[in-house]
KOLTORLO-922065 format. One record per residue (C-alpha): residue number from 1; residue in one letter; x, y, z. Coordinates in steps of 0.2 Angstrom, whole numbers, plus 5000, padded with zeros to 4 digits. Example, Ala and Ser with C-alpha at 12.3 -4.5 7.8 and 13.67 -1.06 7.14 Angstrom:
BEGIN
<r 1; A; <5062; 4978; 5039>>;
<r 2; S; <5068; 4995; 5036>>;
% end
This chain:
BEGIN
<r 1; M; <4877; 5440; 5141>>;
<r 2; L; <4875; 5424; 5150>>;
<r 3; K; <4860; 5419; 5140>>;
<r 4; K; <4871; 5423; 5124>>;
<r 5; I; <4885; 5411; 5130>>;
<r 6; N; <4872; 5398; 5135>>;
<r 7; L; <4864; 5399; 5118>>;
<r 8; T; <4881; 5398; 5109>>;
<r 9; L; <4886; 5383; 5119>>;
<r 10; T; <4869; 5374; 5115>>;
<r 11; I; <4871; 5377; 5096>>;
<r 12; I; <4889; 5371; 5096>>;
<r 13; L; <4884; 5355; 5106>>;
<r 14; F; <4869; 5353; 5094>>;
<r 15; I; <4881; 5354; 5079>>;
<r 16; I; <4893; 5341; 5087>>;
<r 17; A; <4879; 5329; 5091>>;
<r 18; S; <4872; 5330; 5074>>;
<r 19; F; <4889; 5326; 5065>>;
<r 20; T; <4892; 5312; 5078>>;
<r 21; L; <4875; 5304; 5073>>;
<r 22; L; <4877; 5307; 5055>>;
<r 23; N; <4894; 5298; 5055>>;
<r 24; A; <4887; 5284; 5066>>;
<r 25; Q; <4873; 5281; 5053>>;
<r 26; E; <4885; 5280; 5038>>;
<r 27; N; <4895; 5266; 5046>>;
<r 28; K; <4879; 5256; 5050>>;
<r 29; P; <4874; 5240; 5041>>;
<r 30; V; <4859; 5243; 5030>>;
<r 31; I; <4848; 5230; 5020>>;
<r 32; R; <4838; 5236; 5005>>;
<r 33; I; <4825; 5226; 4996>>;
<r 34; L; <4821; 5228; 4978>>;
<r 35; K; <4808; 5220; 4967>>;
<r 36; V; <4814; 5209; 4952>>;
<r 37; D; <4804; 5209; 4936>>;
<r 38; W; <4813; 5195; 4928>>;
<r 39; Y; <4830; 5187; 4928>>;
<r 40; V; <4840; 5175; 4916>>;
<r 41; V; <4855; 5164; 4919>>;
<r 42; S; <4868; 5161; 4906>>;
<r 43; Q; <4886; 5154; 4905>>;
<r 44; Y; <4892; 5172; 4908>>;
<r 45; G; <4881; 5176; 4923>>;
<r 46; V; <4865; 5183; 4928>>;
<r 47; K; <4855; 5197; 4919>>;
<r 48; L; <4840; 5204; 4928>>;
<r 49; Q; <4828; 5219; 4928>>;
<r 50; Y; <4824; 5226; 4945>>;
<r 51; R; <4814; 5241; 4951>>;
<r 52; T; <4821; 5256; 4960>>;
<r 53; F; <4812; 5264; 4974>>;
<r 54; D; <4803; 5276; 4962>>;
<r 55; N; <4798; 5261; 4951>>;
<r 56; T; <4811; 5264; 4937>>;
<r 57; P; <4816; 5248; 4929>>;
<r 58; V; <4835; 5245; 4929>>;
<r 59; I; <4845; 5231; 4920>>;
<r 60; L; <4859; 5223; 4931>>;
<r 61; Y; <4873; 5212; 4925>>;
<r 62; L; <4881; 5200; 4937>>;
<r 63; P; <4896; 5191; 4930>>;
<r 64; K; <4898; 5172; 4934>>;
<r 65; S; <4915; 5176; 4942>>;
<r 66; F; <4905; 5187; 4955>>;
<r 67; E; <4894; 5173; 4961>>;
<r 68; N; <4897; 5169; 4980>>;
<r 69; K; <4908; 5185; 4981>>;
<r 70; I; <4896; 5199; 4977>>;
<r 71; F; <4880; 5189; 4974>>;
<r 72; R; <4871; 5173; 4978>>;
<r 73; F; <4855; 5164; 4976>>;
<r 74; I; <4844; 5162; 4991>>;
<r 75; E; <4829; 5151; 4993>>;
<r 76; P; <4814; 5155; 5004>>;
<r 77; P; <4813; 5144; 5020>>;
<r 78; K; <4805; 5127; 5018>>;
<r 79; G; <4787; 5126; 5025>>;
<r 80; V; <4783; 5144; 5024>>;
<r 81; G; <4770; 5143; 5010>>;
<r 82; D; <4768; 5155; 4996>>;
<r 83; I; <4780; 5169; 4997>>;
<r 84; H; <4775; 5185; 4989>>;
<r 85; G; <4787; 5197; 4981>>;
<r 86; V; <4799; 5184; 4975>>;
<r 87; P; <4810; 5186; 4966>>;
<r 88; A; <4818; 5200; 4975>>;
<r 89; L; <4836; 5208; 4977>>;
<r 90; I; <4841; 5210; 4995>>;
<r 91; V; <4856; 5222; 4995>>;
<r 92; H; <4868; 5222; 5010>>;
<r 93; M; <4877; 5238; 5012>>;
<r 94; N; <4889; 5244; 5026>>;
<r 95; G; <4895; 5262; 5027>>;
<r 96; G; <4887; 5266; 5010>>;
<r 97; K; <4897; 5252; 5001>>;
<r 98; L; <4890; 5237; 4993>>;
<r 99; E; <4894; 5221; 5002>>;
<r 100; L; <4883; 5207; 4995>>;
<r 101; I; <4868; 5205; 4984>>;
<r 102; D; <4856; 5191; 4988>>;
<r 103; I; <4844; 5185; 4974>>;
<r 104; Y; <4829; 5179; 4983>>;
<r 105; V; <4820; 5166; 4972>>;
<r 106; Q; <4807; 5153; 4974>>;
<r 107; H; <4816; 5138; 4968>>;
<r 108; N; <4834; 5143; 4967>>;
<r 109; K; <4840; 5144; 4949>>;
<r 110; K; <4828; 5131; 4942>>;
<r 111; D; <4815; 5144; 4937>>;
<r 112; A; <4827; 5155; 4929>>;
<r 113; L; <4826; 5156; 4910>>;
<r 114; L; <4842; 5149; 4902>>;
<r 115; V; <4846; 5159; 4887>>;
<r 116; K; <4859; 5163; 4874>>;
<r 117; L; <4863; 5181; 4876>>;
<r 118; S; <4867; 5194; 4863>>;
<r 119; D; <4884; 5200; 4859>>;
<r 120; E; <4880; 5217; 4868>>;
<r 121; D; <4875; 5208; 4884>>;
<r 122; V; <4891; 5197; 4883>>;
<r 123; E; <4901; 5214; 4881>>;
<r 124; K; <4892; 5221; 4896>>;
<r 125; F; <4897; 5206; 4907>>;
<r 126; R; <4915; 5208; 4902>>;
<r 127; E; <4915; 5227; 4906>>;
<r 128; I; <4908; 5224; 4923>>;
<r 129; E; <4920; 5210; 4926>>;
<r 130; K; <4935; 5221; 4921>>;
<r 131; I; <4929; 5235; 4933>>;
<r 132; G; <4927; 5223; 4947>>;
<r 133; K; <4912; 5230; 4955>>;
<r 134; V; <4893; 5232; 4953>>;
<r 135; D; <4883; 5248; 4954>>;
<r 136; I; <4866; 5247; 4961>>;
<r 137; K; <4854; 5262; 4959>>;
<r 138; F; <4840; 5264; 4972>>;
% end
């Protein structure tokens, strides 16, 4: 009987500890790094293609009004030499929610292709701006 009570208490404590750990991990800041294939800058914002963790290409639209609120361009530190894996997205999350996207590039926006976007692209920028948030797939 005593063994049964001890086993039951152990199981209950294990379940409580598991839920506590899961909750603590959900509220923890997380940084995820994604490879960028290409990006273009226009008067409407930034259009880029990145790769998910399973190497699936995804097109991401970041409206100009989101700059410095949801995304920003970051240069590598000076004097580091050749940085491999640039450009890249550094996605800052907290509690499973997107906080900030850093677009890590070699020479800031200078290397970006300046393009005139299609009407479909312009419409995508407007839709995302209306929604007010960006959805990132990992």
